[in-house]
C-alpha positions in Angstrom: -36.4 -2.7 -46.7 -34.0 -3.7 -49.6 -36.4 -6.4 -50.8 -39.2 -3.9 -50.9 -36.9 -1.4 -52.8 -36.0 -4.2 -55.2 -39.7 -4.9 -55.9 -40.5 -1.2 -56.3 -37.6 -0.6 -58.7 -38.6 -3.7 -60.7 -42.2 -2.6 -60.8 -41.4 0.9 -62.1 -39.1 -0.5 -64.7 -41.7 -3.0 -65.9 -44.4 -0.3 -65.9 -42.2 1.8 -68.2 -41.3 -1.0 -70.6 -44.9 -2.3 -70.8 -46.3 1.2 -71.4 -43.6 2.0 -73.9 -44.3 -1.2 -75.9 -48.0 -0.3 -76.2 -47.5 3.3 -77.1 -44.8 2.4 -79.7 -47.2 -0.1 -81.3 -49.9 2.7 -81.6 -51.7 2.2 -78.3 -54.0 -0.4 -79.7 -54.8 -3.9 -78.3 -57.3 -6.3 -79.9 -60.6 -6.3 -78.0 -62.1 -9.4 -79.7 -61.6 -11.7 -82.6 -63.3 -9.4 -85.1 -61.6 -6.7 -87.1 -57.8 -6.6 -87.0 -56.6 -3.3 -85.5 -53.9 -1.2 -87.3 -51.3 -2.2 -84.7 -51.5 -4.5 -81.7 -49.7 -4.3 -78.5 -47.1 -7.0 -77.9 -48.2 -10.3 -76.5 -47.6 -10.2 -72.8 -47.7 -6.4 -72.4 -50.9 -6.3 -70.3 -49.6 -9.1 -68.1 -46.4 -7.2 -67.6 -48.3 -4.0 -66.7 -50.4 -5.9 -64.2 -47.5 -7.7 -62.6 -45.5 -4.4 -62.4 -48.3 -2.5 -60.7 -48.8 -5.2 -58.1 -45.0 -5.5 -57.4 -44.7 -1.7 -57.3 -47.5 -1.3 -54.8 -46.2 -4.0 -52.5 -42.7 -2.7 -52.7 -43.8 0.9 -52.1 -45.8 -0.2 -49.0 -42.8 -2.1 -47.5 -40.3 0.6 -48.3 -42.6 3.3 -47.0 -42.8 1.6 -43.6 -39.2 0.5 -43.2 -37.0 3.3 -44.7 -37.8 6.1 -42.2 -36.4 3.9 -39.4 -33.0 3.7 -41.0 -30.3 6.2 -42.1 -29.5 6.7 -45.7 -31.7 7.5 -48.7 -35.4 7.9 -48.2 -36.5 7.7 -51.8 -40.3 7.9 -51.4 -40.5 11.4 -52.8 -39.0 10.1 -56.0 -41.5 7.4 -56.6 -44.2 9.7 -58.1 -41.8 11.3 -60.6 -40.3 7.9 -61.5 -43.8 6.7 -62.3 -44.9 9.6 -64.5 -41.8 11.1 -66.1 -40.7 8.0 -68.2 -44.3 7.7 -69.4 -44.3 11.4 -70.4 -41.1 10.9 -72.4 -42.6 7.9 -74.1 -45.8 9.7 -75.1 -44.1 12.9 -76.3 -41.5 11.0 -78.3 -44.1 8.9 -80.1 -46.8 11.6 -80.6 -44.7 13.4 -83.2 -43.6 10.2 -85.0 -47.1 8.7 -85.1 -49.8 11.1 -86.2 -52.4 8.4 -85.8 -51.5 8.0 -82.1 -53.2 11.3 -81.3 -51.4 14.2 -82.8 -51.9 17.3 -80.6 -54.0 15.2 -78.2 -51.0 12.9 -77.7 -48.7 15.8 -77.1 -51.2 17.4 -74.6 -51.4 14.0 -72.8 -47.6 13.8 -72.7 -47.3 17.4 -71.3 -49.9 16.5 -68.6 -47.8 13.5 -67.6 -44.7 15.7 -67.6 -46.3 18.3 -65.3 -47.6 15.6 -62.9 -44.2 14.0 -62.7 -42.1 17.1 -62.5 -44.1 19.1 -60.0 -42.9 17.1 -56.9 -39.3 17.7 -58.0 -39.6 21.4 -57.2 -39.2 20.6 -53.6 -35.9 19.0 -54.2 -34.4 22.4 -55.1 -34.1 23.0 -51.4 -30.8 21.8 -50.1 -32.3 20.4 -46.9 -34.8 18.4 -48.8 -32.2 17.0 -51.2 -30.1 15.9 -48.3 -33.0 14.3 -46.5 -33.9 12.3 -49.6 -30.5 11.0 -50.5 -28.5 10.9 -47.2 -30.8 11.4 -44.2 -30.0 10.6 -40.6 -32.0 8.0 -38.7 -35.2 9.4 -37.2 -35.0 10.0 -33.4 -36.9 7.6 -31.3 -39.8 9.2 -29.5 -40.2 8.5 -25.8 -43.5 7.3 -24.5 -44.5 8.7 -21.1 -47.0 6.5 -19.2 -50.5 7.9 -19.5 -49.7 9.9 -22.7 -49.8 8.8 -26.4 -46.5 8.2 -28.1 -45.0 11.3 -29.5 -46.8 13.6 -27.0 -43.9 15.6 -25.5 -43.4 18.4 -23.1 -43.2 20.8 -26.0 -46.6 19.6 -27.3 -48.2 20.2 -23.9 -46.7 23.7 -23.5 -47.8 24.6 -27.0 -51.4 23.5 -26.2 -51.4 25.8 -23.2 -50.1 28.7 -25.4 -52.9 28.0 -27.9 -55.5 28.1 -25.1 -54.2 31.5 -24.1 -54.4 32.8 -27.7 -57.7 31.1 -28.8 -59.7 30.8 -25.6 -58.6 33.9 -23.7 -57.1 32.0 -20.8 -55.4 34.4 -18.4 -51.6 34.5 -17.9 -52.1 33.4 -14.2 -54.1 30.3 -15.3 -51.6 29.4 -17.9 -48.7 29.8 -15.4 -50.5 27.4 -13.1 -51.1 24.9 -15.9 -47.4 25.1 -16.9 -46.4 24.4 -13.4 -48.6 21.4 -13.2 -47.3 20.0 -16.4 -43.7 20.6 -15.3 -44.4 18.7 -12.1 -46.0 15.8 -13.9 -44.2 12.8 -15.4 -44.4 14.5 -18.8 -42.3 17.4 -17.5 -39.7 15.0 -16.2 -39.6 12.4 -18.9 -41.2 14.0 -22.0 -38.3 15.9 -23.3 -37.1 15.9 -27.0 -36.9 12.5 -28.7 -33.8 10.5 -27.7 -31.1 10.3 -30.3 -29.2 7.0 -30.4 -25.5 7.8 -30.8 -25.1 4.6 -32.9 -28.3 5.2 -35.0 -26.3 6.4 -38.0 -23.6 3.7 -37.9 -23.5 2.1 -41.3 -25.3 4.9 -43.1 -22.8 4.8 -46.0 -23.1 1.1 -46.4 -26.9 1.4 -46.4 -26.7 4.2 -49.0 -24.5 2.0 -51.3 -26.8 -1.0 -50.7 -29.9 1.0 -51.8 -28.1 2.2 -54.9 -27.1 -1.3 -55.8 -30.7 -2.5 -55.1 -32.2 0.1 -57.4 -29.9 -1.1 -60.2 -30.7 -4.7 -59.5 -34.4 -3.9 -59.5 -34.1 -2.3 -62.9 -32.4 -5.5 -64.1 -35.2 -7.6 -62.8 -37.7 -5.4 -64.5 -35.9 -5.8 -67.8 -35.7 -9.5 -67.4 -39.4 -9.8 -66.6 -40.2 -7.7 -69.7 -38.1 -9.9 -71.8 -39.7 -13.1 -70.4 -43.3 -11.9 -70.8 -43.2 -9.9 -74.0 -40.6 -11.6 -76.3 
């Protein structure tokens, strides 16, 4: 998980630095050996962007799979804002300084990036969501009852019976019989709520600190890659 987070942080940092270098130069890259453009993007910027996108996607996939299984920060909701908000700042800060970059069009593009990046952060205003992102408990392990798919619990079965009564007009007598059969089945005896491992959250503080250190290390790797590829 930490390796995936390192790759993700490095990819996002490299994406920001590569995009920033191109925008600062005027957003122009030479397409052929003909006319010389007004400003050219730094040598290595396209390679940095490509490497950053690949590293970011690989890191995102690995972190997305591994982080919900462990306690501590689950930072997936912050990836989208981290990808768009720095680019929005870059575009908006350069649009006013470089009229040739796009003027009002550049400002509009920057505001669009700002809206895309900021919208998911609205959900973080809720206290429960904020706690789940930065200091969540480990997810409970779902029991699997033989003959039923994983995650199918007694509560799921009883809800299905209630839905049948509401949607299909099943009588109370028939629903009572179905509930009795479900309670007498292995699902009724074993399909209770997901089991909570009493030791599942051991080491949560250590994992939280480790993820914070990994994010900083990933940013350092991104800066180092930008320095190596562009300068």
